[in-house]
N, C-alpha and C positions, 0 to 999 in steps of 0.2 A: 504493500500500500504506500501511497505517497504521503508526504508530511502534511500536505494541505489539499484543498480542493483544486487548486491551480495545477496545471500540468508541470511536470518536471522540466526545468530549463538547464540545458547542458551547453557550456561554451567551449569551443575549441579554436585553436589557431594552428594552421600549417603554413610553412613558408615556401615549399617547393613540391615538385611532383612526387618525390618519394614519401613525403609527409602526407600528401593528399591520398596516396594509396593506403597508408596506415589509418588515417582518419576515417576514410570511407568504410573500411572493414570494422573499425570500432563503432561507428555510428550504426551500421547495420546490426551488429550484435547487441548494442544498447537498445535499439528499437524493438528487438525481440522481447526484451525484459520490460521495457517501458514504452508501449505503443503510442502513448499520447505525448511523449517528450518532445520538447522544442529544442532545436539545435541552432546556435548562433555563433558568430565570431568571424574568422577569416579562413576560407578553404578554397580548394580548386575544383575542377569540373567533376571529379569523382565524388567528393563530399557534397557538392551541390546536387548531384544526381540522387543522393540519399536523402535529400530534403533539407539540407542545411541552408540557412540564410547568411550570406557573406557580406560583411560591411564594406569591404573593398576587394578588388581583384587580387588573388593570391600573388600574381606576378609582381606586384609592387614590392613584395618582401624578398624577392629572389635576387640577392646580390652576393657575389663571390669575393673572398679575400678581405684582408684587414684594411688595406689602403683604399681599395676600390669602394668600400662603404662610404668613405668620406664625402664623395661627390653626391651621395644620396642621403646623407645623414639628416639634413633638415627635414626632408620629406618623411623619412622613416620615423623620426622622433615625433612629428606631427601625427602620423597615422597611429603610433602607439599611444600618444596622449589622448587622442579622440577615442580610440578603442577602449582604453581603461575607463574613461568617463562613461562611455556607453554601457560597458559591462557592469560598472558599479550601479548604474541606474536600473539595470535589469536584474541584478542580484541573482545570478545563476546558482544552481545547487552544487555545481562543481565547475572548475576551469581546467582544461587539459591543453597544455602547450606541447605541440608535436615538433620535436627537433628545433631548428632555428634558435639555438639557445641565446644568442646575443639579443634577440628580440623578445622571445617568450619568457625568459627567466625574470626579467624586470616586470613584465605584466603579472607573472605569478606572485612576485614579491608584493606588489601593490594590492592585488586582490586578496592575498592571504592576510595582509594587515587589516583589510576591510572585513575579515571574517568569512571569506569564501574558501572552501577547500580547494586545493590545487594539486595537479598531477603533472609531472613532466615525462613525456613519452619519447624515448630514445635518449640514452645517456650521452651527454657531451663527452668527448674523448679525454676525460680527466686522467685516465690511466696512462695516456700518452704524453700529456703536458698539462701544466697548471693544476696539479692535484689539489692545491689549496682552494681551487674553485669549488670543491665539494662543500666547503663551509658556507659559501654563498648559496649553493643549491639547497643546503639544509635549512637555510633561513627562508628560502623562496617557496619551497614545495613540501607538501605532506607525503608525497609518494613518487618515486622514480620507477618507471617501467623500462627495463633494459631489454635489448634485443638478444644480447649474448651472455651466456652463463658467467664468463670470466669477469664481467663488469660488476657483479653483485658485491664482491668482497670489499672493494674500496669504499662503497657506500655503507656497508655494515660496519666497517672499521670506524667510520665517522658518525655513526648513529643516525643514518638517514633511512627512512622507510623505503624499501626496494623490493621489486619482484621481477624476475626474468620471465618474459612472456614469449620469447622467440620472435620469429618474423612471419608476417602473414603471407609473404611470397613463398616462403619455404613450405607452407601448407598448400598453396595453390599450384606451384610448379611441380610436375611429376619428377620422380627420381630419375627416370630414363626418358628424356624429351624425345619427341618424334621428329627427327630432321626431315624425313621424307614428306610427312604431312605438312610441315611448315613451308617447305619449298613449293608444294602443290598449292597451298593457300595463297602464296605470294607470286605464283606463276613464274617460278624460278626453275632452271634446269636441274635435274637430279644428278647429272654426271660431271658437273663442274666443281672446281674448288672455289669456294665463296668466302670472302673475308668481310666481316661486319666492321664498319667504322662508327664509333660512338664518341664524338668529340664533346658531348655535353648538351644539356637542355637549356642552358642560359645564354643570353646574348653575349656576355663577357667571355664565357668559355669558348663559344664559336669564334669570336674575334681572335682569341689567342691560339686556338688549336685547330680550327677548321682548315686553314690553308696547310698547316703542318701535316695534318692527317692525309690530305689530298696528295701532298708531295711524297709522303711515305708510300702511299698506294702506287704512285707513279714509279717510285724506286723499285718496288716489288714487281710491278708489271714488266719492267725492262728485263728482269731476270726470269720471270715466269709469265709469259704473255697470255697464257690461257686463264689467268685469274679473273674473277669477277668480284665486284664490290657492291655492298648494300649499306644503306644508312637510314635509320629512322629519324624523323624530324618531330620534335615534341609538339609543335603547333604550327599554324600557318605563318606566323612571323619568323620562326626559326627556319622554316622551309624556304621562305623568300630570301632570308639572310644567307642560307647555304647556297642557293642558286646564284646569288651575287658573288659570293666567294669563289665558287667554281668558275664563273664567267671571267672574273678578274684574274684568276690563276692562269688562264689560257691552256689548262691541261685537258687533254682528251682522254677520258677514262671510261671504262665499262662500268659505270656507277649508276645504280638505281636508288632514287630517294623515295622513301615511304612516309606517308602521313601517319604519325604514331606507329603502332604495331611493333614496338621495340621488342616485345617478347617473341613474336614470330620471327623477327629478324635475327635475334640471338639463336633461336632454335634452328633456323635454316643455315646458320654459318658453320664453317669448319674451324675458324679462329677469329679472334676479335682484337682490334686496336681500340683502346677505350680510355676515356678520361678518368682519373682517380675520383672516386665518389661512390655513392650508393649503387650506381649502375654496375660496378665491379662485383657487388654481391649478387646482382641478378645474373651476370655472366657466369659466376661460379655456380649458381643454382641450376643453370642450363648446362653445366659441365663443359664449358667451352674454354680451350686454352686461350689465354689472353696476354697481351702486352699493354702495360699501364703507362700512361703519360700524363704530365701536368705542367703547365706554365702559369705563373701568376706575376703580379707586379714585383719588380726586383726587391723593393723594400719589404713587402709582405713576406717574400721567400726568406730574406735574411733574418727577419724577426722570428719566423717560425723555426728556422734552422737552429736558432739559439735556444728556443723553448722546448722543442720536441725531444722526448726522452727515448722514443722507440726507434728501431732501425727501419721500419716500413711505414708506408702511408696507405696502401690499399687494404680493404677489408679482408680479402682472401688471405693475404700474407699475415695480417694481424691475427686472424682466427687460427691459421695453421701454425703460427709461431716461427715461421721461416718463409723464405721466398719460394712461392709456387707460381708466381707471375712476375716476370721482370718489370722493374719500375724505371722509368726515364723521366727525371724531373729537371725542369728549368733548362740550362744549357746542354744537359746530357740528352735532351729530347731532340734528336736529329733524325732525318729520314733514313740515313744509312744504318744508324744504331738500332732504331726501332724496326726498320724493314728487315734487317738481318735476323732479329729475334722473332719477328712474325713468321718469316719463311721457315725458320727452324721449328716453330710450333705447328706447322702444317705437316711435318714428317711423322710417321708412325714410330716414334722412339719409345724406349722403356720409360723415360722421364715423363712423356706425355701420358702413358698408361698410369703411372704412379700419381700424377696430378689428378687424373680423372677419379681415382680411388679416394684421394684426399677430399675432393669436392663432394663426393657422395657421402662420406663420413660427416663432413661439416653440415651438409644439407640435413641429414638425419638429426644432428645435434640441435638445429634451429627449428625443427618441427615440433611445436608445442601448442598448436591450435590457438595462435596468437590473438585473433579477434575475440574469441570467447574468453581467453585468459585475461586479456586487458579489460574487457567489459566486466568480468567478475571482480577484478581488482578495484575498478572505479566504483562499482556498486557497493562493495564492502567498505570503501572509504566514505561514501555518502552515508551509509548506515552508521558507521562509527561516529560521524560528525553530526548525527541527528537529522540528516536530510531525508531519511526514509524511516518509515515506521516498521 
């Protein structure tokens, strides 16, 4: 039963596509428990499709890097200020910040001080850098929902409420993806070697990586002329941006762009060149050998290099505790270096077989019925805080 006659009000904020996926799964599971609940905040197309009302387009929160945020700082602070005022006026029964910690943790802090229960879904990488940030998280949030089991220990050590819920994509993606079916669905040939290019879903990522990925594809093509390339575009703006980058590059590539369909693209590929980020987790779940690259503003990179305590940046390597996907960051990200690693991953080597097995084991580790587990945790928090009878 609800605490009063009014419907339950649940507020969520997601800052990018990966958070939109998690948020949509959580909303769907919460609706099963609370069919009359109202969902407000900021979300993307998947969350909107589940009935959420978004105050502003989610894309306005999607900014990469430390330095890059500065150009948008005034706008982001205004959006956050207006959002907090709106949510205080609505008095939701719980607030859930999904990833985007530099935006959501401050919202959580202000709402928690106003007596609203708060949840942070997706742990910031406190185990990789800035472990003292846990103290701020402890002040901001009642409960952290982590994706990965190894993240729980650091929060418990600092007395923060925590629960590992796994990842919704690990539940959705089959342990053995069907490459043939994916190629049929995308009208791709069954007998070709196909490389997927995923330079990112944000404007800034495409500006930094789009041309580099095309040049790497051209380098590979010179050595293996039968290769074909495929690329998913997150939305129509990114599709237009990629078309312009391709045109300006002057490169003639056997490249097919798709609107969305990133999962089908991964399933259809033999190997992947990919930007570091959540997409590497998806490539891992599809058991695709990958080469990881990233470039950011020089100052951002220098700051992070001093702060980061771990030897890897991509999620598959962090989860495996060793390099199962080669990483090329900043100046090391060159077409010859990445192209050579990519062609190597197209070969049927023992290393490739071992990587496949590691990816299967990690996939099984992350299968925890995440949508239901996270909804259970949120409901239990509302019960403990007197928001449910």
